[in-house]
N, C-alpha and C positions, 0 to 999 in steps of 0.2 A: 762493411761498418765504414761514414765516413772517419778520416783520420784526425782532422781538428775542425774547428770551426771558423771558418768564413764568415765575418758578418754581412750579411745583402744590405745595399745601397737602403736606406728611408723611402717610403713613398714621395716624398717631398724631399725636393733639393736645396732649402734652406740648412742652415751649419747650425747643428743643435748647441744651445748653449752651455756654460757648466752644471753641476749637478751636485748639489749641496748633500753631503748622503755620512754615514759613517761608516770606520776601520771595519771588517769583516769577523775579528779575531774579540780578545777578550773583553771582561765585563767594562771596560775604560769606554770601551764604543768613541774612541780618536774621533772628532771630526774631522775630516776629510771634502776637498773639493775633487770632482773628474770633469775633465777636458777631453773632446774628440781630437786625437791629434790628426787626421785626415777631413780636409773639406768635404762636406757632405755624406759622409759617412757617420755613423753615433759610435764604430767603436775604430780603433784601438782608442783607451783612457790615458791620459795624462792622471796622476796622483800627484796632490800636494794636500798637507795638512791645512786646516782653517785657523788662523793667528788667533783669533778670537774665541772660539770654542772651550767653555770654562774647562773641562777636566785636561784637555792638551794644548792649552795654547800651545798651538802652533808645533810639536814636540809629536812624536810619530818613533816608533819602533823599525825594525829590521822587516818584521812579518811586513806592519800596513804598508810600507814602501812597495814591498813585491807584492802586493796582492793581486793586484789585475792581471800579474804575469798568470795566472791561472785559468781565465775567463777563459783563451782559446788553446789551453794546451791541449797538445795530439792526443796526450792519452784520456782526455773528459769524453764523460758516457753523453751520446748524442741519440740514441736510440732506443728501445725496451731492449731486453735481453731475456729470453728462453733459453730450456736446455732443451740440446738435440733431439735427446730421448727423454721424453716429458716423466718425470719422478726419479731421474737416474740424476743423481747431484755428482757423479762423476762423468758424465757426458761430457761435451765440450756446449761453450753457449755459442747461439747464434742470435741475429739481430729478429725482432719481428715487430709488428705494427702493437701501436698501442689497444686497436680492438683485442686481437688476440691476450697480446699481456694482463689487458685487466679482466679479460673473461678465465683465466687460467688463475688469479687472483680471484673473482668469485666465485668460482666453479669450487676453489679450495677452503674457502670462506662458509661457503654454504653445504657444503660435502661435510667438514668437521663440526660444524652447526650442528647438522642434523642427528651425527652420529655421536656426538657426545656431549651436548649443551652447549647454551652460549660462550661458558665460558672456554670453551674450546680454543678459540681465537682472543689471540691476543696484538695488543700494539705499544711498541718500544719508542719513545721521540728522543729529544734530545735538547738540550739546553742552549744550542745556537737556531733555534726556530725563533720566527718573530711570533710574536705577540698573538698576532692572527693566527698564525699554522698553529702554534702550543694549544690554543683557545679550541680551534675548528678540530684538532688531532682528540683531544677528551672530548669535545661532543658527538664525534662520529665512532671514538668505541663505545657511548654511552645509548646512542641515539639511534646509529645504523646499524651496530653490530651488537647492540645491546648484552656488553661484557662488561664483566669488573677487572679486568685482566687487563692494566696498563699503567705502566712505570715509563720514567725516563731516567738519564745518565746524571741528570743532576745530583739523583739518589747515592751517587757515590763523591758528590762533591758540597753541596750544602746545607743536605740534611741535619746533620749534626745542630750546624749553628742556628739554621732555622726554628728547631722542635727549641732550643735553649734558650731565642726571644721571646718565639711565642710565648711559651712558660712562664720566663720572667718579665717580661713587657706587655705580653700581648697581642704584639706585633711583630712579625719578622720583615725587616726591612735592611739590607747589608747594612749600609751606613745610615742612619737616621740622622745626617749633616750632609750637605754638601764636602767633596772631596777637599773644596779649597780652604775648609775649615782647620784642616789638619798644619797648614801651615801657622793659625793663630794658636795653637797647642805650645805650651811654652814645654810640656813633658810628652812623648809618644813611648808607650811601649808597645813594639811589634811581636807579635808570637804566634812564631810558623809562617810566616809572610816575606818573601822574598821580590818584593816590588821591582828590585832593581834589576831583576833577569826576568823577571812575567808579567811587567805593566810598567817599563821602564820613563814611558813619560810621566806617570803620576809620582817621579822622585824629583820633580820641579816643586811639589810642594811641601814634600818632608827636605830640599834644599832649601827651600824659602822661610822654614822654620827655624832650619840650623843658623841659616843665613841672619835671623833676627836674635837668634841665642838659645835657641832650643837646645833643650838636652835628649834624644833619643838613647832606647835600649832594646835592644833585639835576641830574643827568645830562638834559640837555634840549635840544633846538634852540629850542623855546620856556619862555619864562616866566609856566609856568602858576601857576595858583593855589596847586600844591604848591610850585613850584618858589619862589614867591613868599614863601612862608613858612618857608624853608629859610635856612640859615646862612650856604651858599656857593650858588651857581648856576653850573654848566658848562651854555656854548650849543657843542657841538661841530656840525661841521657834520656833518648827516643821512649814517649807513654809516660813521664813523671813528669807532664806540663801540670796536672791538674794540684799534686805534692807542691809543688813550687809557689801553684797561685793562694793555696791554702796555706802555704808557710809565709808569704807575703801579709797575707790577712791576720794570720796569728801576729805578726810583729806588731802590725798596725793596729790591732786593738790592745797590746802589752803598751806600746808607747804610747796611749793614748792618742791616736793619728784617726779615729775617724769618726765623722763627719756625722756628730750625734741628731743635731737640729733635722738634719737632710735624714736620715734613717726614721725617725720619729714620723714626721712628718710625710715621707713618698713613699714609704717602702712598709711590707711584713714582712716577718719572717723571721729575723736577725738573730733572738733568742738562739734559735735551735745550731743556726752558722756558726755564731760566739762557741756554743759548746762543743760543736765537732770541731772545730780548729786549734782548740787548747791542745789537739794533741800532737799539733805539727809542731813541734819548737824547731827552731834554727838549726842545731846539731841534726836532728832526726832527719829534716827537710834534707842537708847536705848528703847526708847517707843516702837517700833515695833517689837524688836527681846528678848527684854530682858538683851540683852550684854550691860556692863555698858563702860563708855566712857572712864574709864580709862584703860579699855579689848582693845578697839579699836586702841588708843594709840601706847598701850604697842604691839600689833600686829605689825601694820603698822611701829613701830620702827625695830621690829626682821625682817622683812621684808626688810624695809631697810637700815638697816646696815650692814646687813651682804653682801658679795662679790659677792654672787650665792645664788641663793633662788629658791623654787619650789613651786607651787600651784598646789595640786592635788585633782581632785574632785572624786566623786564615788553619789553611785544610791542613799545615803542620800542626797544631793544635786537635783537629775535629775530628780527622780521618781514623780513630780508635775507633776500636770495640765500646769505649767507654767517652767517647767523643763528647755527647751533650752533656755528660758530666764536666767535663774539662771546661767547656763552654760558660756552664752555669759558674762554675767555679772562678773564673776571671770577671764574668757578670756581678758576684758575690763582692770581688774585688775592689772595681767601678762603682758599685752602690754604697760601700762600705765609706769609700773616700768621694762620696757625694758629687760623681761625676757625670753621668747621663743626665741631658736639661741641661747643663749649664752653659756660657756660652765660651766656644774654643775648646770642649771636654765631651767627654763621653764616652761610652762603649760601640766597638762596631767589628763586623765582620768582612774583611773584605771577599767578595763576591770572587768566581773565576770567570768559569763561562761566560762569551759574548753576552747570552741574553737567560743568564743563570738567574738570575732575579724576578723576571718578566717570565721566563720559562717556569719555575715553582710557583707564581699565583694564579692561573688560569685553568687547570682541571687536566693536566698531563698526570698529578699523580695520583696515586692509586684510592688517596682514602679523600680526594679535595675535588670541590666546584670551583667556577669562576669568581674572581673576585675574594678569594682565599678563603671561599666557603667548606663548609667542611661535610662530605658527601652522607656523615650519618647523622647530621641534625636534621630534623624533618620542614622546620623551619628555611633553611638553605634549600633545603630538598624542594620544596615548595615555588619557591622564588626562582629557582631556575628553571624550575617545567616550566612555569608560568612565561617566561622569555622565551623556552623553545618549543612549546604549543603541544607539549606531550603530559599524560596524566604522572604525577612526581612517582606513581607505584611502579611506572616502566622505568625507572631510574634505574641502576645493580647497586648492590651495595658495595662498598668498600671492598678493593681486592687485593694482593700482596704486594708486598715491596718489589722495586726490582731485582738484586741478588733473587730473591726467593721466588720469582716470577722465570726470570732465566733457570734454577737449579733444578724447576721442575718440568721445563719443558718434555713432552713429550712422555712422560707417564701419565699411572691412572688418575684422573684428576686432574693432570695438567695443562698448559696449552698445548692444541698440536699445530696448528697453523697461526706463526709469526707474519707482523704487518711491522719493520724497523726503519722509522726517520729521521737521518741523520744523526746517526750513531755508529759505533765503530763497537760494538764490546765486545770481537774476538782480540781485541787491544787493550780495552779498557776499563772491562769486569775482572775483579781479582778471581786468582783462581782460574786461567783463563783455558787451562787444558779442561777443565770440569765442564765449562761454559762449552768450548766448542763440540767435545761430545753432545751435550745437552742438546746444543744445534742439529747436530746430526740426526739425532732421533726424534724430530720433527716431522710431520709428515709434508710439512711445505712451508716455506721460508719468503720471503717479500721483501728487496731492500731499497730503499729510494736514496739515492745518491749522486754525488758529481763525480765521482771517479769510482772507480772497482775498489774498493776496499778490499780489507783482509775478512768482513764479514759478509760482503755484497760476494765474494769468492765462493763462499757457502749456498748461495741461496740458490734457490727455485726459478726466481722472477726478478729480474733485476731494471728499477726504473729510472731513468734520466731526470734531473731535476732543475730548476734555474737555480743558478747562483746569486750572491749576495746584492751584485751590482745591475742583476737583471730583473728584480722584483721590488713592489713597493711593499709596506707596512712600518709596524714600529718595534723598536726594542724598547727595553728597561735597564738601566745601566747599574751601575755598583752604588750610587747614589739613591737609585729609586726616583729617576730622574726617568721620564718616558720622551724616547726620541724617534725623530723619522728615519727610515731605511727608504729611499727614493732609487727609484729604478733610473739607471743613465740610457741603457740600451737594451734592445730586447735580444731576449734569450734565442737560441740557434736555432731553427725551424724544424719541430717536430721535438720543441724541449718545454715543459711546462714547469710550473713551480707546482707545490704542492697541496695547495687550495683547490686547483683545477683536477689532479688528481684523487682527493678525497672526494669532491663534488662527482665525479666521474664513476668515482665507486659506492656513491652512496645512489646514485641513479641505477644503478646496476642492480643494486640489494632494493631497490622499492620505496627508496627513504630520499631519495633526490630532495622534496622540495624544501626539506629543513634546510639544506647546504647551500651555501653561495661560493663561486669561487673570484669574488670581487675583494681584494683585500678590504676597503673602505665600507662594503657592506657588511662584513666580520664584525671591523674595529665597533660601529654603531652597535652593532648587539651584543658584544663583547661589553658595553661600555655600560648597556641595560642589565646583562648580567650578573655586573659587577658591584652597581650603586646598591647602595646601604653596607657592603660588606667589607671586609678591613681593607683589602688593595682595591679602594673604591677608586676607578676610572672614569666615571660616568660623567663629569665636566671637564672631560678633557678630546681634545679634536685635534684631527690633522692642523687644522689654520694655527690654533694656538699653541702646537709644538713646533711645528715651525717657525712662527712670530716671535716666540718666547724662548729659543734654542733651548728645549723640552719643559716638560711639565714635571713636577712632583706630586706625586701619589703620596696620602690618599690626595681626590681633590672632585668630589662630590660636584654633583650639577644643580648650579644656585635655584633659586626657585624662581620661576618668570619675573621677568620686574629686575629683577635686581643683579647685582654686578657678577661675573664669573668668580669663582673662587680662585684665590692665588695660585694653590698646590700647596703641598707641606712641604716646605725645603728642610727644616727643623723639627724633630721629632721632639718629644716628651718634654718641650720647655713649662708646662703648666698640668702636665698629669700624663699617666700612663696609660695605654688602651685597654686598660682590665675593667672590669665592673666597679670597684671602689675607688679607678684612678691613681694605686698604686703598685710598685713594682714589688715582683715575689724573690725574695733570699730562698735559697733552697742548698740545704744539707747536700753536702757530696763529699766522698769520700775516695780518696787512692787507691785501687787495686791494680795488682799487676796485671800486664798486658796479658792479652788471650795465650800468645806463646812466647814463652820464656828462653833465653841459650841454655843449652845443655850441652853436655858433652860430644854429641854428632853434630851437633848444628851452635858453634859456640859465642858467633856473633850476632849483633843487630842489624838488620837489612832496614834504610828508609828508601822512601823513593819520591820524585817531584820532578819539575817542569824543567827545560833549559830555556836559556832565553831565543836560541835559534826555531826553537820548535812550538808544536800548539797540538793538547790534549793527545789522541789517538796517531796526530801525525798525517791522516789521511791528504792533507792539503799541503804543509811544511815541508814535509819528504820530499814534495814534487814541484817543490819551486825552482824553477831552472837556475835561479843566481846561487852558486857556490856559497854565500855570506849563508845561507840556509841549507840546503841538499847536502852539503857537506859534512855539516855537524853529525860526527857518529856516534854510536850510544857507546861510554864510559863508564866502568864502575870506580868510584871516589875513594882510596884506600891511604889511610893514615900511615906513614913512613914507617913507623916501626912497626905495624904490623906487616906491611908490605917486605919486611927483612924477615921478621920473624917467618912466612909462609915463603921468601925466595923468590917475591914477584918485583917484577922491575918493571920500569913506565913500559907504557905499548903492551905489555905480557897481554896475551889469552889468558883469561882468566874463568873457571865455572863456578857459577852460584847456583847452590842448592838448598832446600826448603824439602817441607813434608809434603810438597805439592809439587813439585818439579825442579826442572834446572835452565838454567839459561846461560849464556856467554856473554864476555862484555870486553874490550881492551881496557887495562887497567891503566889508571892517572896517578899516581900516587901525588900525596897533598899533603899539607899539615892544616888543613881548613876543614878538617874532620875528625870528630873524635875517636881513638886509638881503637876503640871497641865497636865502632858503627861502620859500615860503610854505606853508601849513597851510589843509587842508580837512578835514570831516568825514565820512562814510564812511555816516551812516544814509539817506540819500537813494537813491531810482533815480532813472528817468527823465533830465531835463535837467541834474539835477543828481547824478548818479551818480558819485560819485570813482571807481569801481571801474572806471567807464568809461576811466579813465585810467593805473592802475596795471600794474606791470611784474612778468608770468607766471613769470619768471625765478624758477626753483626752487632752492633749497637743495641738495646733492647728498647729505648725510643724512639731513635732514629733511621732503624736499620741500615746505616752506614757501614759498611767492611772494613776492616783493619789495616787499609793499606800503608798505612804510616810504620807499623811497625811487626817483624817477624823475624824469629829465628832464623840463620842462614851459617850455610858452611861455603868456605872459599876456599880454593884450589886452582895454583895457575896448571894450565892444561897447552902452553903453546907457545911461542916466540912473538914478536911482533907483525912477523912474515906470515904467519899461519892465516892469511884471511879466510879459509874455506872453513874455520870454524866460527867467524863472524855472521850475520846477519848482514845483507847485502839491502839499501834503502832500495824503495821500486825502479826498476830501470827506467832512464827517464829517456826517454824517446826522445823529447826535447832535443837531448844533448849529443846521439845518436847521428850516425849520417843516415837510418834509415827511412826520415820523414824529414818533408820537406819544414824550413823553419813557417814559425806562427806570425800571424798578421806583426803581434805587439816586435816581435823579435825581429821582424824586418824593416819595421815603420820606426822604430824608436831613435834617436841620432845616435844615442850612444854606445849603441850594440851594431857589431859587425852583420853583415847580411848574410857571410856563407856560411860563419858557422856561430852558433847562437854559445858561446862561451859568453857567460853573463855579465857575469863579477870577480876582482881579483882583489885579494886584500894588499894594501900598502903601509907600512910603518916607519914613524920616525923615530928613533929609538938612541938610548945612548947615556950613558955618566957623563956631565959636563961640570968642568969648575964653572965658578960665576964671582964674579964682581960687583955688587947692588952699585945702579945709577941713579934712584931715589926713586920713591912709589909711582910718582908721578911720570916715567921714564922708561917704557916698553922697551928693555933692553936684549939685541940680540942678541944668543947665547951661543948659538954651533951651526956651519954651514947643514950638517948633517940634521939639522930641523926645519929648514929651507927647503920646498918643493913647487915647483910647477904644474900643474893638472893636465895633461897632454889635452891635445886638442879633441874635439870629439868623443870625450867624456866628460862624467859628472864623476865628483867624487864627494864621500858622504864621511864625515867625523861616527865611529861608532864609539870608542871609548878613551878617557886617557888615563893613565895610571904615572903617578909621580912623587917623588919620595924628596926630604928636602934634612939637608944633615946640624943646617945652623940652629940657630938659640930662638931666631927671630921667625916669623912667618913670611912667606913669600907669596908669588902669587906668579900662574902661568899663564898666559894672554896667547889666546888661537888668533892670527892675526890673517886676512883675506884682502890682497891687495894693500896694505898699508893700514885696514881699517880693522878695530878689534871686533872680532865675532864672540870673543865667549871670556871669562876668568875663572881659572882652578886655583882658588886658593889650596897653599899645600902648609897646613900648621910647622911650625919648632918641633924640631927634630921628630917630624912624623911622615905619614903617606898618605895618597888619597887613592880613590878608583872611582871614578866618575865612569857607569857601562852606557855604554849603548842611547849616547845621547845626543842625537844627532839633531844639528842646529838648524840646517838647512843645505838644499845642492849646491856643491860647488862646481862651477862651470867650468870644460876645459882652457884653459889658457890662465887659469886664478893662479896666483902667487900666495901659496900658504906657509906660513912659520908661525912657530913657537916664540914667543918671546918671553921676558922675566924681567916682573916688578919686585923690585927690593930697594930694602933700605939703602942710602947713600954711603958706600964703604963696606957693606958686608959683605966679606967673603966665603964662601962655601963652597957644596956641590951640590948638584942636582940630577935626581933618576928619572927619566923622562920615557913613555913609550905610549904615542899617538896613536892609535888604530886607524886607516882610512878604509872603505871600502869602494872601489872604482866599479861603474856600471857604462 
């Protein structure tokens, strides 16, 4: 196999221009610009954020800054792989032609269906697929394969929030308003969300609100960076968020703070909810959640005293066996306070994956057709079948959810041959030891991916696919804004995108006439298939998306001769998407998590994301920059728990649940509850968090209970016992066995002999000061001044600071004498601004932290500025 991707020169000698596109990671879909760095060649690419794109406004996190480093990574798959001994997954892989690989897939598909029926073949998609690819995969399953067995990894992410929103509002769009509206809210309640780590550029909208006087409350069992910056942090026991929401609504009713006019004119079902929350008196809620009565009252006061308020939930609230009910409880509170549809107010849920919104709208879910149509609805079936040119009776009935499909692989009545696109279920699914065993029971597994992921390692056939900068299409971000992914360079020779693969397979299955590999043609068909549905894209075109910086759905096709529909940035301003236009309250009751601590497993385990990693880590664990790839799996333990178990910082710890065990290095911190431990889920192998998690499913959404299970904790090794820990994938880009890639050779900030790509630098210390006036940025100490070396690019990653005085002071980040960023530090308070990349600081620039303080004010500041140098 070729070792890495060397981009061939284009057919013409003209210098390709910049490409406006979007970051390939989270649901913010930050606007970025890609520019070729070598004249006459489409790559390597330089990346910079778009200052004017509404979600990120020039911000970008470390994942985004390093995204192009994977385009020519030496571990990238460049040719199909098949087993040396066909059917023996213990044999080695060997390169194969596309014809051979696709023929093996088709033979396996037809063999399984001939022997076991249509539903013996399944498809598993991903929330990172473009709208076009998600749509084509759903169509491929129903039209080319005729199978009901299709679902995707968004079932592990947004399904509870989507189910709740559909039931309450008649429609599911994560944020029913633009992200920029968050800055307009005078009060924001964030439940189970940590955007400071998971989507740092979004923090500028929260920062803008706070700067204007807004008050923020964060609900999280950990004192995350987001919680640390909030005015009030509530740390409930994991799995008790529903009781917390019911308790707040109980107080709102008792203290006559419900918006009675709104409830009467815009909702139904309040009486049953009022009766239900009567049992959630404050003292009882404190006993269930651990949140004090005083904090309950303070939270309600913040929400009800503000002229505008938002309640935003995320996976911390929803990834439970009662996640749908928990989301409904927070929706009940928002409706009772009259928030949805009001300016600067509302309820929303923060989508995580890059196309988590669009990916759940156009047919990869087991029960769904494009446009959020229902596969069980005769009218919806008829509409989509007409667009596809088939008889509605040819469409299969709804299938089973993601984990249910995975759990039945290789069993009687289950899937025998599985096609996986852009998903790494061996890391991302709950109870992964069980999932791995089920994958092993398959007759055939085919995986399409960029790298040889943990799931691809188990396959019979692996298909390489184009990356984000090499393909065209659309994505839909967390606001419901449909945006354009534009091709900046061609894929390597012999690599194709998933649309081409689906078309090629359909051709071989005799159904190719129904499919296209052209993204524009696929999107045009998607528009027609979605027309009249809840997620109506029919009035959206590529040209409009590019001209308008994205278009918000629903956006129906305007009648001939009339102006284009403007799109719908804000939902619910006049009515909800229900038959009568009213939102639905629903009575929901707290119930204990599916698994509670006991003598054998005495603590609570919860999981989540880290700033430097993304999803299953297939991409970010391979980023050559040490700011990404060097981040290791750790378990967070409270000091009291660590002392009790005689665990020290960096010791190796085994976590055990009823499903399996995993090893992590200990991080002892008071930023977590003493009865709770936290691990990230980005790793497989010995540090697979999902070897521990509980696959108990929400009865409505079929979401697994990722966020809470019972766990035992024990020390098993010293800090130097590395053999007990999972290691990141071998980075051949960092070894001497492969030549540097083109990106590594040609970017001026990197050495050309050894691709050691990044290092951290810190300006830190404790310093006395005397203020010189609020208009005079004064030098603090020589330790806080630094000149970036020539040939290096530096970026600000975070700032932590503390202030001992009774007055507000402000730290100023200065470059070459010009202020870049201001960091207010409150009276006798601290501040943590994580990963707020301002801009590249070129070699030779003088960087310094200075202080604005009232004249004559004397005190001490604690400063820690983190920089990364490339």
